[in-house]
DSSP file (Angstrom, degrees, kcal/mol; ACC not computed):
  #  RESIDUE AA STRUCTURE BP1 BP2  ACC     N-H-->O    O-->H-N    N-H-->O    O-->H-N    TCO  KAPPA ALPHA  PHI   PSI    X-CA   Y-CA   Z-CA
    1    1 A L     >        0   0    0      0, 0.0     4,-2.0     0, 0.0     5,-0.1   0.000 360.0 360.0 360.0 -38.9  133.2   60.9   52.7
    2    2 A E  H  >  +     0   0    0      2,-0.2     4,-2.6     1,-0.2     5,-0.1   0.860 360.0  54.5 -72.3 -33.9  133.1   59.8   48.9
    3    3 A R  H  > S+     0   0    0      2,-0.2     4,-3.1     1,-0.2     5,-0.2   0.918 108.1  48.7 -61.4 -47.0  133.7   56.2   50.0
    4    4 A F  H  > S+     0   0    0      2,-0.2     4,-2.5     1,-0.2    -2,-0.2   0.923 111.3  49.1 -59.9 -47.4  130.7   56.3   52.4
    5    5 A E  H  X S+     0   0    0     -4,-2.0     4,-2.3     2,-0.2    -2,-0.2   0.942 112.3  48.5 -57.3 -49.6  128.5   57.8   49.7
    6    6 A Y  H  X S+     0   0    0     -4,-2.6     4,-1.4     1,-0.2    -2,-0.2   0.961 112.4  48.0 -58.3 -51.1  129.6   55.0   47.2
    7    7 A A  H  X S+     0   0    0     -4,-3.1     4,-0.5     1,-0.2    -1,-0.2   0.869 111.3  51.9 -59.0 -36.7  129.0   52.3   49.8
    8    8 A F  H >< S+     0   0    0     -4,-2.5     3,-0.6     1,-0.2    -1,-0.2   0.864 106.9  53.2 -61.9 -39.2  125.6   53.8   50.6
    9    9 A S  H 3< S+     0   0    0     -4,-2.3    -1,-0.2     1,-0.2    -2,-0.2   0.784 108.2  49.5 -69.6 -25.8  124.7   53.8   47.0
   10   10 A L  H >< S+     0   0    0     -4,-1.4     3,-2.1    -5,-0.2     2,-0.3   0.548  82.8 120.9 -89.9  -5.5  125.6   50.0   46.6
   11   11 A L  T << S+     0   0    0     -3,-0.6     3,-0.1    -4,-0.5    -3,-0.0  -0.445  84.2   7.6 -65.3 122.5  123.5   49.1   49.7
   12   12 A G  T 3  S+     0   0    0      1,-0.4    -1,-0.3    -2,-0.3     2,-0.3   0.356 107.3 111.0  89.7  -2.2  120.7   46.7   48.8
   13   13 A K  S <  S-     0   0    0     -3,-2.1     2,-0.5     1,-0.0    -1,-0.4  -0.712  74.6-110.1-104.4 154.8  122.1   46.2   45.2
   14   14 A E        -     0   0    0     -2,-0.3     2,-0.5    -3,-0.1    -3,-0.0  -0.724  31.8-152.4 -86.8 128.3  123.8   43.0   43.9
   15   15 A V        -     0   0    0     -2,-0.5     2,-0.1     2,-0.0     5,-0.0  -0.884   8.5-135.5-105.4 131.3  127.5   43.5   43.3
   16   16 A S        -     0   0    0     -2,-0.5     4,-0.4     1,-0.1     3,-0.2  -0.449  16.2-124.7 -83.0 160.7  129.4   41.4   40.7
   17   17 A I  S >> S+     0   0    0      1,-0.2     4,-2.7     2,-0.2     3,-0.9   0.806 111.2  59.2 -74.3 -29.2  132.7   39.8   41.4
   18   18 A R  T 34 S+     0   0    0      1,-0.2    -1,-0.2     2,-0.2     5,-0.0   0.766  98.1  60.4 -69.6 -28.5  134.2   41.6   38.3
   19   19 A E  T 34 S+     0   0    0     -3,-0.2    -1,-0.2     1,-0.1    -2,-0.2   0.760 119.2  26.6 -68.4 -22.4  133.3   45.0   39.9
   20   20 A V  T <4 S+     0   0    0     -3,-0.9     2,-0.2    -4,-0.4    -2,-0.2   0.837 125.4  31.3-109.6 -44.8  135.6   44.2   43.0
   21   21 A F     <  -     0   0    0     -4,-2.7     2,-0.3    -5,-0.1    -1,-0.1  -0.646  59.7-158.9-112.6 164.3  138.3   41.8   41.7
   22   22 A S        -     0   0    0     -2,-0.2     3,-0.5    -3,-0.1    72,-0.2  -0.954  34.3 -86.2-139.0 164.3  140.2   41.1   38.5
   23   23 A E  S    S+     0   0    0     -2,-0.3    72,-0.2     1,-0.2     3,-0.1  -0.292 109.4  26.8 -65.8 153.1  142.1   38.2   37.1
   24   24 A N  S    S+     0   0    0     70,-3.1     2,-0.3     1,-0.2    -1,-0.2   0.889  95.9 122.9  55.5  46.6  145.8   37.8   38.0
   25   25 A Q        -     0   0    0     -3,-0.5    69,-2.6    69,-0.4     2,-0.3  -0.947  62.0-121.4-128.1 149.0  145.3   39.7   41.3
   26   26 A F  E     +A   93   0A   0     -2,-0.3     2,-0.3    67,-0.2    67,-0.2  -0.718  33.4 176.6 -89.1 146.2  146.0   38.5   44.8
   27   27 A I  E     -A   92   0A   0     65,-1.9    65,-3.1    -2,-0.3     2,-0.4  -0.939  28.4-119.0-139.2 164.6  143.2   38.3   47.4
   28   28 A D  E     - B   0 138A   0    110,-2.3   110,-1.9    -2,-0.3     2,-0.5  -0.875  24.0-153.5-105.5 139.9  142.8   37.2   51.0
   29   29 A V  E     -AB  89 137A   0     60,-2.5    60,-3.1    -2,-0.4     2,-0.4  -0.963  11.7-175.5-118.2 121.8  140.4   34.4   51.8
   30   30 A A  E     +AB  88 136A   0    106,-2.4   106,-3.2    -2,-0.5     2,-0.3  -0.978  18.1 137.1-123.6 129.6  138.6   34.0   55.2
   31   31 A S  E     -A   87   0A   0     56,-2.4    56,-2.6    -2,-0.4     2,-0.5  -0.960  53.0 -92.0-156.6 171.7  136.5   31.3   56.3
   32   32 A V  E     -A   86   0A   0    102,-0.5    54,-0.2    -2,-0.3     3,-0.1  -0.826  48.6-126.4 -93.5 130.8  135.6   28.8   59.1
   33   33 A T        -     0   0    0     52,-2.6     2,-0.2    -2,-0.5    96,-0.2  -0.103  35.4 -75.3 -75.2 174.3  137.4   25.6   58.8
   34   34 A K        -     0   0    0     49,-0.1    50,-0.3    50,-0.1     2,-0.2  -0.496  53.0-123.7 -67.4 128.3  135.9   22.1   58.7
   35   35 A G        +     0   0    0     48,-0.3    48,-0.2    -2,-0.2    -1,-0.1  -0.575  31.4 175.1 -79.3 138.0  134.8   21.0   62.3
   36   36 A K        -     0   0    0     46,-2.8    47,-0.2     1,-0.3    -1,-0.1   0.238  35.9-136.7-125.8   8.4  136.3   17.8   63.8
   37   37 A G        -     0   0    0     45,-0.4    45,-2.5     2,-0.0     2,-0.5  -0.216  55.7  -9.7  77.6-167.5  134.8   18.0   67.3
   38   38 A F  E    S+C   81   0B   0     43,-0.2     2,-0.3    41,-0.1    43,-0.2  -0.639  74.7 176.8 -75.1 122.0  136.4   17.3   70.6
   39   39 A Q  E     -C   80   0B   0     41,-3.5    41,-2.3    -2,-0.5    -2,-0.0  -0.898  26.8-116.1-131.2 160.2  139.8   15.7   70.0
   40   40 A G     >  -     0   0    0     -2,-0.3     4,-2.2    39,-0.2     5,-0.2  -0.226  40.2 -94.5 -86.0 175.9  142.7   14.6   72.2
   41   41 A P  H  >>S+     0   0    0      0, 0.0     4,-2.4     0, 0.0     6,-1.3   0.767 118.6  62.8 -66.1 -25.5  146.3   16.1   72.1
   42   42 A V  H  >5S+     0   0    0     17,-0.6     4,-1.2     4,-0.2    18,-0.1   0.976 116.5  28.3 -67.6 -55.4  147.7   13.5   69.7
   43   43 A K  H  45S+     0   0    0      2,-0.2    -1,-0.2     1,-0.1    -4,-0.0   0.847 126.0  47.7 -71.4 -33.6  145.3   14.6   66.8
   44   44 A R  H  <5S+     0   0    0     -4,-2.2    -2,-0.2     1,-0.1    -1,-0.1   0.903 132.0  11.2 -78.7 -41.8  145.0   18.2   68.0
   45   45 A W  H  <5S-     0   0    0     -4,-2.4    -3,-0.2    -5,-0.2    -2,-0.2   0.476  97.8-111.1-120.1  -3.3  148.7   19.1   68.6
   46   46 A G     << +     0   0    0     -4,-1.2    -4,-0.2    -5,-0.7    -3,-0.1   0.802  51.2 174.1  80.6  26.5  150.7   16.3   67.1
   47   47 A V        -     0   0    0     -6,-1.3    -1,-0.2     1,-0.1     2,-0.2  -0.418  37.1-105.7 -67.3 140.4  151.9   14.9   70.5
   48   48 A R        -     0   0    0     -2,-0.1     2,-0.3     1,-0.1    -1,-0.1  -0.450  31.1-116.3 -71.2 137.9  153.9   11.7   70.2
   49   49 A I        -     0   0    0     -2,-0.2    10,-0.2    10,-0.1     3,-0.1  -0.614  35.8-122.8 -77.7 133.9  152.1    8.5   71.4
   50   50 A L        -     0   0    0      8,-2.5    -1,-0.1    -2,-0.3     8,-0.0  -0.187  34.9 -81.8 -74.3 166.8  153.9    7.1   74.4
   51   51 A Q    >   -     0   0    0      1,-0.1     3,-2.1     2,-0.1    -1,-0.1  -0.193  41.2-104.0 -71.3 162.2  155.2    3.6   74.6
   52   52 A H  T 3  S+     0   0    0      1,-0.3    -1,-0.1    -3,-0.1    -2,-0.1   0.637 117.5  54.1 -67.6 -15.3  153.1    0.6   75.4
   53   53 A K  T 3  S+     0   0    0      2,-0.1    -1,-0.3     5,-0.0    -2,-0.1   0.278  80.6 125.6 -97.8  15.6  154.5    0.3   79.0
   54   54 A S    <   -     0   0    0     -3,-2.1     2,-0.3     1,-0.1     4,-0.0  -0.366  65.9-102.1 -75.9 153.9  153.7    3.8   79.9
   55   55 A R  S    S-     0   0    0      1,-0.1     2,-2.4     3,-0.1    -1,-0.1  -0.584  81.5 -20.9 -85.6 136.8  151.5    4.5   83.0
   56   56 A K  S    S+     0   0    0     -2,-0.3     2,-0.3     2,-0.0    -1,-0.1  -0.375 125.2  23.4  71.6 -58.8  147.8    5.4   82.9
   57   57 A T        -     0   0    0     -2,-2.4    -7,-0.0     1,-0.1    -2,-0.0  -0.954  42.1-170.0-142.9 153.6  147.6    6.6   79.3
   58   58 A K  S    S+     0   0    0     -2,-0.3    -8,-2.5    -9,-0.1    -1,-0.1   0.741  90.4  49.7-106.9 -35.4  149.3    6.4   75.9
   59   59 A R  S    S+     0   0    0    -10,-0.2   -17,-0.6     2,-0.1     2,-0.2   0.101  98.5  81.6 -98.1  19.1  147.6    9.2   73.9
   60   60 A G  S    S-     0   0    0    -19,-0.1   -10,-0.3   -20,-0.1     2,-0.3  -0.603  93.4 -77.2-114.8-177.6  148.0   11.9   76.4
   61   61 A V        -     0   0    0     -2,-0.2     3,-0.2    16,-0.2    -2,-0.1  -0.589  34.7-133.5 -82.1 138.6  150.8   14.2   77.3
   62   62 A G  S    S+     0   0    0     -2,-0.3     2,-0.4     1,-0.2    -1,-0.1   0.933  88.7   2.8 -62.3 -44.9  153.6   12.6   79.4
   63   63 A A        -     0   0    0      1,-0.1    -1,-0.2    -3,-0.0     0, 0.0  -0.976  54.2-162.5-148.0 129.4  153.8   15.5   81.9
   64   64 A I        -     0   0    0     -2,-0.4     9,-0.4     1,-0.3    12,-0.1   0.308  64.8 -64.8 -95.0   9.2  151.7   18.6   82.1
   65   65 A G        -     0   0    0      7,-0.1    -1,-0.3     5,-0.0     7,-0.1  -0.747  63.2 -48.2 139.7 177.5  154.0   20.6   84.3
   66   66 A P        -     0   0    0      0, 0.0     5,-0.1     0, 0.0    -2,-0.0  -0.237  47.6-112.7 -74.8 168.6  155.7   20.9   87.8
   67   67 A W  S    S+     0   0    0      1,-0.2     0, 0.0     3,-0.1     0, 0.0   0.897  95.5  79.1 -68.3 -41.2  154.0   20.7   91.1
   68   68 A K  S    S+     0   0    0      2,-0.1    -1,-0.2     1,-0.1    -3,-0.0  -0.968  86.1  35.8-116.0 131.0  154.7   24.4   91.7
   69   69 A P  S    S-     0   0    0      0, 0.0     2,-1.2     0, 0.0    -1,-0.1   0.552  91.5-140.5 -69.5 149.6  153.1   26.6   90.4
   70   70 A P  S    S+     0   0    0      0, 0.0     2,-0.3     0, 0.0    -2,-0.1  -0.074  71.0  82.4 -82.3  38.8  150.0   24.4   90.9
   71   71 A N  S    S-     0   0    0     -2,-1.2     2,-0.4    -5,-0.1     0, 0.0  -0.984  80.7-109.8-138.1 154.0  148.4   25.3   87.6
   72   72 A V        -     0   0    0     -2,-0.3    -7,-0.1    -7,-0.1    -8,-0.0  -0.662  36.0-123.5 -84.9 127.8  148.8   24.1   84.0
   73   73 A M    >   -     0   0    0     -9,-0.4     3,-1.3    -2,-0.4    -1,-0.1  -0.291  16.4-120.1 -68.7 156.3  150.5   26.5   81.6
   74   74 A Y  T 3  S+     0   0    0      1,-0.2     4,-0.1     3,-0.0    -1,-0.1   0.712 108.8  66.1 -70.2 -18.8  148.7   27.5   78.5
   75   75 A T  T 3  S+     0   0    0      2,-0.1    -1,-0.2     0, 0.0    -2,-0.0   0.629  77.8 102.2 -76.3 -16.3  151.6   26.2   76.3
   76   76 A V  S <  S-     0   0    0     -3,-1.3     2,-0.4   -12,-0.1   -12,-0.1  -0.537  83.2-115.0 -74.9 129.1  150.8   22.5   77.4
   77   77 A P        +     0   0    0      0, 0.0   -16,-0.2     0, 0.0    -1,-0.1  -0.534  43.9 176.5 -68.1 123.3  148.9   20.7   74.7
   78   78 A R        -     0   0    0     -2,-0.4     2,-0.1    -4,-0.1   -18,-0.0  -0.830  33.2 -98.8-124.4 156.0  145.5   19.8   76.0
   79   79 A P        +     0   0    0      0, 0.0     2,-0.3     0, 0.0   -39,-0.2  -0.400  64.4 110.0 -73.9 157.0  142.4   18.1   74.4
   80   80 A G  E     -C   39   0B   0    -41,-2.3   -41,-3.5   -43,-0.1     2,-0.2  -0.968  62.6 -10.2 169.3-160.2  139.6   20.3   73.2
   81   81 A Q  E     -C   38   0B   0     -2,-0.3     2,-0.5   -43,-0.2   -43,-0.2  -0.475  52.3-167.9 -68.4 126.5  137.8   21.6   70.2
   82   82 A L        -     0   0    0    -45,-2.5   -46,-2.8    -2,-0.2   -45,-0.4  -0.977  52.9  -3.5-120.0 122.2  139.5   20.9   66.8
   83   83 A G  S    S+     0   0    0     -2,-0.5   -48,-0.3   -48,-0.2   -49,-0.1  -0.324  81.8  93.7  90.2 178.3  138.3   22.7   63.6
   84   84 A F        +     0   0    0    -50,-0.3     2,-0.3     1,-0.2   -50,-0.1   0.876  64.1 133.4  54.3  45.7  135.5   25.1   63.1
   85   85 A H        -     0   0    0    -51,-0.1   -52,-2.6   -54,-0.0     2,-0.4  -0.924  62.7-107.9-118.2 144.4  137.9   28.0   63.7
   86   86 A Q  E     +A   32   0A   0     -2,-0.3     2,-0.3   -54,-0.2   -54,-0.2  -0.631  42.7 176.4 -75.7 130.6  138.1   31.1   61.6
   87   87 A R  E     -A   31   0A   0    -56,-2.6   -56,-2.4    -2,-0.4     2,-0.4  -0.974  19.0-152.6-136.3 142.4  141.2   31.2   59.5
   88   88 A T  E     -A   30   0A   0     -2,-0.3     2,-0.5   -58,-0.2   -58,-0.3  -0.975   6.2-158.1-119.5 131.9  142.5   33.7   56.8
   89   89 A E  E     -A   29   0A   0    -60,-3.1   -60,-2.5    -2,-0.4     2,-0.3  -0.929  18.3-140.8-109.2 133.7  144.8   32.6   54.0
   90   90 A Y  E     +     0   0A   0     -2,-0.5   -62,-0.2   -62,-0.2    -2,-0.0  -0.679  63.8  10.2 -99.3 143.1  146.8   35.4   52.5
   91   91 A N  E     +     0   0A   0     -2,-0.3     2,-0.4     1,-0.2    -1,-0.2   0.946  64.8 174.0  59.5  61.5  147.7   36.1   48.8
   92   92 A K  E     -A   27   0A   0    -65,-3.1   -65,-1.9    -3,-0.3     2,-0.4  -0.896  30.5-126.1 -94.8 130.6  145.6   33.7   46.8
   93   93 A L  E     -A   26   0A   0     31,-0.5    31,-2.3    -2,-0.4     2,-0.9  -0.610  10.8-134.7 -85.3 130.4  146.0   34.3   43.1
   94   94 A V  E     +D  123   0C   0    -69,-2.6   -70,-3.1    -2,-0.4   -69,-0.4  -0.750  27.2 175.4 -85.4 107.6  142.8   34.8   41.1
   95   95 A L  E     +     0   0C   0     27,-2.5     2,-0.3    -2,-0.9    57,-0.3   0.890  62.9   2.8 -78.1 -42.6  143.2   32.6   37.9
   96   96 A K  E     -D  122   0C   0     26,-1.4    26,-2.7    55,-0.1     2,-0.4  -0.999  48.4-165.5-148.9 141.0  139.8   33.1   36.3
   97   97 A I  E     +D  121   0C   0     -2,-0.3     2,-0.3    24,-0.2    24,-0.2  -0.995  30.8 164.6-123.2 123.2  136.6   35.0   36.9
   98   98 A G  E     -D  120   0C   0     22,-2.3    22,-2.7    -2,-0.4     3,-0.1  -0.913  39.5-155.4-139.5 165.9  133.7   33.7   34.8
   99   99 A S  S    S+     0   0    0     -2,-0.3     2,-0.8    20,-0.2    -1,-0.1   0.649  79.1  73.1-108.6 -25.1  130.0   33.8   34.3
  100  100 A D    >   -     0   0    0      1,-0.1     3,-1.1    20,-0.1     4,-0.3  -0.861  56.4-171.3 -94.6 105.9  129.2   30.6   32.5
  101  101 A G  G >> S+     0   0    0     -2,-0.8     4,-1.7     1,-0.2     3,-1.1   0.688  76.6  75.4 -70.5 -20.7  129.6   27.7   34.8
  102  102 A S  G 34 S+     0   0    0      1,-0.2    -1,-0.2     2,-0.2    15,-0.1   0.708  84.2  69.5 -68.9 -17.6  129.3   25.1   32.0
  103  103 A E  G <4 S+     0   0    0     -3,-1.1    -1,-0.2     1,-0.2    -2,-0.2   0.850 116.3  19.0 -67.1 -31.0  132.9   26.0   30.9
  104  104 A I  T <4 S+     0   0    0     -3,-1.1    -2,-0.2    -4,-0.3    -1,-0.2   0.564  97.7 103.2-116.7 -10.9  134.4   24.4   34.0
  105  105 A T     <  -     0   0    0     -4,-1.7    10,-0.1    11,-0.1    50,-0.0  -0.598  67.5-130.6 -80.4 128.0  131.8   22.0   35.4
  106  106 A P    >   -     0   0    0      0, 0.0     3,-1.1     0, 0.0    52,-0.1  -0.213  27.7-102.4 -65.8 168.3  132.4   18.4   34.7
  107  107 A K  T 3  S+     0   0    0     50,-0.5    51,-0.1     1,-0.3     3,-0.1   0.864 124.7  41.7 -61.8 -36.4  129.7   16.2   33.2
  108  108 A S  T 3  S-     0   0    0     49,-0.3    -1,-0.3     1,-0.2     7,-0.1   0.504 116.2-120.3 -89.6  -3.5  129.0   14.6   36.6
  109  109 A G    <   -     0   0    0     -3,-1.1     6,-0.2     2,-0.1    -1,-0.2   0.013  44.2 -50.2  80.6 164.8  129.3   18.0   38.5
  110  110 A F  B >>  -E  114   0D   0      4,-3.2     4,-1.8     1,-0.1     3,-1.8  -0.432  67.8 -95.8 -75.0 148.4  131.9   18.7   41.3
  111  111 A K  T 34 S-     0   0    0      1,-0.3    -1,-0.1     2,-0.2    -2,-0.1  -0.421 106.0  -1.3 -64.8 133.6  132.1   16.3   44.2
  112  112 A N  T 34 S+     0   0    0      1,-0.2    -1,-0.3    -2,-0.1    -2,-0.1   0.597 134.8  59.2  55.8  19.2  129.9   17.4   47.2
  113  113 A Y  T <4 S-     0   0    0     -3,-1.8     2,-0.4     1,-0.1    -2,-0.2   0.559  80.6-157.3-133.4 -55.9  128.9   20.5   45.3
  114  114 A G  B  <  -E  110   0D   0     -4,-1.8    -4,-3.2     2,-0.0     2,-0.4  -0.904  50.1  -5.4 115.0-143.0  127.1   19.7   41.9
  115  115 A I        -     0   0    0     -2,-0.4     2,-0.5    -6,-0.2   -13,-0.1  -0.776  62.5-125.1 -97.7 132.7  126.8   22.1   38.9
  116  116 A V        +     0   0    0     -2,-0.4   -11,-0.1   -15,-0.3   -15,-0.1  -0.682  37.0 164.5 -73.4 122.3  128.0   25.6   38.8
  117  117 A R        +     0   0    0     -2,-0.5   -16,-0.2     2,-0.1    -1,-0.2   0.629  55.9  43.8-118.1 -19.2  125.1   27.7   37.8
  118  118 A S  S    S-     0   0    0      1,-0.2   -20,-0.1   -18,-0.1     2,-0.0  -0.288 103.8 -48.0-109.2-165.6  126.3   31.3   38.8
  119  119 A E        -     0   0    0     -2,-0.1     2,-0.3   -19,-0.1   -20,-0.2  -0.395  61.7-167.4 -64.4 148.0  129.4   33.5   38.5
  120  120 A Y  E     -D   98   0C   0    -22,-2.7   -22,-2.3    -3,-0.1     2,-0.3  -0.911  17.6-151.9-138.6 165.6  132.5   31.7   39.7
  121  121 A M  E     -D   97   0C   0     -2,-0.3     2,-0.6   -24,-0.2   -24,-0.2  -0.995   9.0-150.0-137.8 133.0  136.1   32.4   40.6
  122  122 A I  E     -D   96   0C   0    -26,-2.7   -27,-2.5    -2,-0.3   -26,-1.4  -0.926  18.0-169.5-104.8 116.9  139.1   30.1   40.3
  123  123 A L  E     -D   94   0C   0     -2,-0.6     2,-0.6   -29,-0.2   -29,-0.2  -0.760  25.5-118.3-106.1 153.7  141.9   30.5   42.8
  124  124 A K  S    S+     0   0    0    -31,-2.3   -31,-0.5    -2,-0.3     2,-0.2  -0.776  81.4   8.5 -89.2 119.0  145.3   29.1   42.9
  125  125 A G  S    S-     0   0    0     -2,-0.6     2,-0.2   -33,-0.1    -2,-0.1  -0.650  96.8 -42.9 111.4-171.3  145.7   27.0   46.1
  126  126 A S        -     0   0    0     -2,-0.2    -2,-0.1     2,-0.0   -37,-0.0  -0.592  38.7-144.0-101.4 162.8  143.4   25.8   48.9
  127  127 A I        -     0   0    0     -2,-0.2     2,-2.3     2,-0.2   -97,-0.1  -0.990  23.2-121.0-126.6 137.0  140.7   27.5   50.8
  128  128 A P  S    S+     0   0    0      0, 0.0   -41,-0.2     0, 0.0   -97,-0.1  -0.267  80.5  67.2 -80.5  58.7  140.1   26.8   54.6
  129  129 A C  S    S-     0   0    0     -2,-2.3    -2,-0.2   -96,-0.2   -96,-0.2  -0.990  79.5-100.3-162.8 164.5  136.6   25.5   54.6
  130  130 A P    >   -     0   0    0      0, 0.0     3,-1.3     0, 0.0     2,-0.1  -0.186  61.8 -63.9 -80.1-179.5  134.4   22.6   53.4
  131  131 A T  T 3  S+     0   0    0      1,-0.2     3,-0.1   -20,-0.0   -19,-0.0  -0.418 117.7  12.0 -69.3 136.7  132.2   22.7   50.3
  132  132 A K  T 3  S+     0   0    0      1,-0.3     2,-0.3    -2,-0.1    -1,-0.2   0.459  90.3 135.6  76.7   8.1  129.3   25.2   50.2
  133  133 A R    <   -     0   0    0     -3,-1.3    -1,-0.3     1,-0.1    -4,-0.0  -0.670  67.0 -94.9 -83.5 143.8  130.5   27.1   53.3
  134  134 A L        -     0   0    0     -2,-0.3  -102,-0.5    -3,-0.1     2,-0.4  -0.229  42.5-162.6 -54.0 135.3  130.4   31.0   53.2
  135  135 A V        -     0   0    0   -104,-0.1     2,-0.4    -3,-0.1  -104,-0.2  -0.996   9.6-143.1-127.5 124.8  133.9   32.4   52.1
  136  136 A K  E     -B   30   0A   0   -106,-3.2  -106,-2.4    -2,-0.4     2,-0.4  -0.760  16.5-165.4 -87.5 131.4  134.9   36.1   52.7
  137  137 A L  E     +B   29   0A   0     -2,-0.4     2,-0.3  -108,-0.2  -108,-0.2  -0.950  15.4 162.6-115.8 139.7  137.1   37.6   50.0
  138  138 A R  E     -B   28   0A   0   -110,-1.9  -110,-2.3    -2,-0.4     3,-0.1  -0.953  45.9 -83.7-147.9 166.2  139.0   40.9   50.4
  139  139 A W        -     0   0    0     -2,-0.3  -112,-0.2  -112,-0.2  -118,-0.0  -0.414  68.3 -83.5 -67.0 154.0  141.8   42.9   49.0
  140  140 A P        -     0   0    0      0, 0.0    -1,-0.1     0, 0.0   -50,-0.1  -0.299  28.8-160.9 -69.1 143.9  145.2   41.6   50.3
  141  141 A A  S    S+     0   0    0      1,-0.3    -2,-0.1    -3,-0.1   -51,-0.0   0.757  96.9  31.6 -88.9 -25.6  146.5   42.9   53.6
  142  142 A R  S    S-     0   0    0      2,-0.0    -1,-0.3     0, 0.0   -52,-0.0  -0.649  91.0-163.5-130.3  66.0  150.1   41.9   52.7
  143  143 A P        -     0   0    0      0, 0.0    -4,-0.0     0, 0.0   -53,-0.0  -0.188   2.7-156.7 -64.1 148.9  150.2   42.3   48.9
  144  144 A K        -     0   0    0      0, 0.0     2,-0.2     0, 0.0  -118,-0.2  -0.876  28.4-101.6-117.2 150.7  153.0   40.7   46.9
  145  145 A P        -     0   0    0      0, 0.0     2,-0.6     0, 0.0     0, 0.0  -0.590  35.2-122.5 -76.9 142.1  154.1   41.9   43.4
  146  146 A I        -     0   0    0     -2,-0.2     3,-0.1     1,-0.2  -121,-0.0  -0.747  31.6-179.2 -86.2 118.9  152.7   39.7   40.6
  147  147 A R        +     0   0    0     -2,-0.6     2,-0.3     1,-0.2    -1,-0.2   0.788  62.8  28.2 -94.1 -31.1  155.7   38.3   38.7
  148  148 A E  S    S-     0   0    0     19,-0.0     2,-0.5    18,-0.0    -1,-0.2  -0.950  73.8-124.9-134.5 151.1  154.0   36.3   36.0
  149  149 A K        -     0   0    0     -2,-0.3    18,-2.4    -3,-0.1     2,-0.3  -0.814  29.1-151.8 -92.2 131.6  150.6   36.4   34.3
  150  150 A Y  E     -F  166   0E   0     -2,-0.5     2,-0.4    16,-0.2    16,-0.2  -0.814  13.9-176.4-107.1 147.2  148.7   33.1   34.5
  151  151 A E  E     -F  165   0E   0     14,-2.2    14,-1.9    -2,-0.3     2,-0.8  -0.998  29.4-121.9-138.9 141.1  146.2   31.8   32.0
  152  152 A I  E     +F  164   0E   0     -2,-0.4    12,-0.2   -57,-0.3     3,-0.1  -0.756  31.5 176.8 -85.5 113.7  144.0   28.7   32.2
  153  153 A V  E     +     0   0E   0     -2,-0.8     2,-0.4    10,-0.5    -1,-0.2   0.868  62.6  12.6 -81.4 -40.8  144.9   26.6   29.1
  154  154 A Y  E     -F  163   0E   0      9,-0.9     9,-1.9     2,-0.0     2,-0.6  -0.998  55.1-157.4-147.2 134.2  142.8   23.5   29.7
  155  155 A V  E     -F  162   0E   0     -2,-0.4     7,-0.2     7,-0.2     9,-0.0  -0.968  26.4-135.1-117.2 119.0  139.9   22.4   32.0
  156  156 A S        -     0   0    0      5,-1.2     5,-0.3    -2,-0.6     4,-0.1  -0.308   7.6-135.9 -67.3 149.1  139.6   18.7   32.5
  157  157 A S  S    S+     0   0    0    -51,-0.1   -50,-0.5     2,-0.1   -49,-0.3   0.606  82.7  93.4 -80.2 -11.5  136.3   16.9   32.4
  158  158 A K  S >  S-     0   0    0      1,-0.1     3,-0.8   -52,-0.1    -2,-0.1  -0.568  95.8 -86.3 -78.6 149.9  137.3   15.0   35.4
  159  159 A P  T 3  S-     0   0    0      0, 0.0    -1,-0.1     0, 0.0   -49,-0.1  -0.194 101.9  -2.1 -57.8 136.5  136.2   16.4   38.8
  160  160 A E  T 3  S+     0   0    0      1,-0.2     2,-0.4    -4,-0.1    -3,-0.1   0.849  94.3 130.3  58.9  42.6  138.5   19.1   40.4
  161  161 A M    <   +     0   0    0     -3,-0.8    -5,-1.2    -5,-0.3     2,-0.3  -0.957  23.5 161.2-131.7 117.0  141.2   19.0   37.9
  162  162 A L  E     -F  155   0E   0     -2,-0.4     2,-0.4    -7,-0.2    -7,-0.2  -0.983  25.4-147.7-129.3 142.6  142.6   22.2   36.3
  163  163 A E  E     -F  154   0E   0     -9,-1.9    -9,-0.9    -2,-0.3   -10,-0.5  -0.938  16.2-163.0-110.9 137.9  145.8   22.8   34.4
  164  164 A V  E     -F  152   0E   0     -2,-0.4     2,-0.4   -12,-0.2   -12,-0.2  -0.968   5.1-170.4-123.3 131.3  147.5   26.2   34.7
  165  165 A A  E     -F  151   0E   0    -14,-1.9   -14,-2.2    -2,-0.4     2,-0.3  -0.965  14.1-141.4-123.3 139.8  150.2   27.7   32.5
  166  166 A S  E      F  150   0E   0     -2,-0.4   -16,-0.2   -16,-0.2    -2,-0.0  -0.722 360.0 360.0 -99.0 149.8  152.2   30.8   33.0
  167  167 A K              0   0    0    -18,-2.4   -17,-0.1    -2,-0.3    -1,-0.1   0.494 360.0 360.0 -84.3 360.0  153.0   33.0   30.0
């Protein structure tokens, strides 16, 4: 009941990152991956390309199953949509939370993004989405103990370069 009242009091108000998360904490990141359209089984599932003397096709699956039962099993790699799927990455470490974007923004701005003008969060590792796509952040579902405290020592002026040192 208290949580509901607290959530109701926050409704319609702007919530800061620092109110929810802190530095040196693990979080889960969920987002929609970069879309790649309709792709064949070689790119989609990593199927081996057949030899040059193969019959009918080279970039398809060699055999999609037996005559009986007369349907294709779901485990057989087939062509279809690749990318634009929701994915969740677990236990990403929050290295830094800041409000002044000029501390980390290179002179030319970040590639495909530009200049950071609002609050920002630096995570260790990759995030499953292209630039400027909405990202959902949440408390970790499978938390790990934090063994070392991390601190950002140096931010390079070259785009997308950070050096991280552990204490």
